[in-house]
N, C-alpha and C positions, 0 to 999 in steps of 0.2 A: 504494500498500500504505499501510494507516494503521500508526502507532506507535505503542505503548502503551508508557507510563513503567512505569519499575518499582515506584514507589510505587502506582500505580492497578491495577498485578498485583498487588503485594502484599497490597492491600486487597480486590480482589475473591477473593483466595484465601480471606482470612480469612472473608470474608462465606459463600463457598459453603462451606467449613468449620465455619462454626458453622450452617445451616442443614441442615445434613444430621446435626450433631448432635443440633437441636432435631427434625428430623423422627424420630430413632429409627432403627430396623432398616428393611430392606429385603429380600422376598421374591418368589422366583422362581417363578409360576405353571407349569402344566403346557404353557401359550402359551408360554412366554417372556418374559411382560410381569411387571414388576415392580412389587409392590404395596410405598408405604412409610409409614412412619408407626411409633408407638410399640402395640408390642402390648402389651394390657392384658389378654386373658384368653383364656382355650383350654380350651371343654369341651364338651361335647354335639355332637363332631364339626363346631364351628365355632371360628374365631379371629377375635379382635376387634385388628382393627389399625387405629387412628386412630377411632375410633368406630365402624366401620363391622365388618359382619360376612360374614365370607367362609368357604364350607363346607373343611373340610380337605383332601376329596380333591380339590379344585384345585390343591393342592400336591405335590409330589414326598417321598417318604419324608425323604430328607436334608433338605428344610426344614423337615418338620414334627418331623424329629428336632432339628433347630435350636432350631424353637421351643419344642419342651419344654424343652430346655435355658436358653434364656433365661428363662424361669419359674420355672424347677427343678420341672416336672411330671413325674411318674415313666412312665416307658412302658406301655404297657396290656402285661397276661399273656399269655403264651403261650397259644392256644388250651386246650392240656391243662390249664394250670396255673388257668385261669377256671374250666372245667368242674369241676376237684377242690373248688377254692374254693366254689365254689357249693354242691355235694353235699355237702362239710364243714360251712357254712353252715347249710344245712337239716336235717345232722343236732342242729347244735347247737341251733335254734331249738326243734326236736324234745324235745329233752332241757330245755328251760326250760319248754316247755308241760306235760311232763309233771313237772317238779319244783312249777310254779306249781297244778297240779291235783292236789297230793300224793301222787301215784302212785310218785313219785322223791325218794328222802331227799337232803338238801342234799350231805351230804357223798360220796353217790354222783353225784348229779349234778355237783359240782366235778368230781371224778375222770374223768367223761366231757368235759366240758368240757377238761381240762388235758391230756387224749389227743388230742383232737379239733385241740387248737390246736400239740400235738407234731408229729401228722401234718404240718401244714400247713407248720412251720417245718422239717421234712426235706426235704417236696418242695420248697417253696424254695432251699433250701442245694444239693441234687441238680440243680436246672438252672440250667445254665452257660451257657444261651444271654441271661440277663437281668445289666443290672447293678447292682453293689451297692447302689447308692442304689436302685434299684427292688426289689431283695429287702429294704431292710430297711425301705423306703415300705410294701409289702405284707404284711411282715410281723406288723404290729400291726392289719393291717383287715381279718382274718376275717372280723368282724363286720358288718363298716360295708355298707352295701347297695351 
């Protein structure tokens, strides 16, 4: 049996800790395999970890939530809120088109936009399934694509 001195064990422990810190996070996929590295991006259904792209569908929901937390990416909207957002956005675009064509006055168009934003804010406040951070993120993004 080989003997490892305390000094060598301490050095090995420090090297191991530093290499873990440099690698970044570790995420486990559905197959149970760990993907290690620094998480740099999370969009369009993919995660970029250590310069490589991985489909988000390869990771369980708890890992996806952890990834969103690391990069401070908000949760996706529930389907009902996503459908409402799409409808309100289309109505706001219609109001803008009518205003630019001269078929709607500026004050009337502004009132219509304010009412649509109010509906959106009320819907976000009424949904208890989303986190406060997600709610604040989506509140001002009614018109963003």
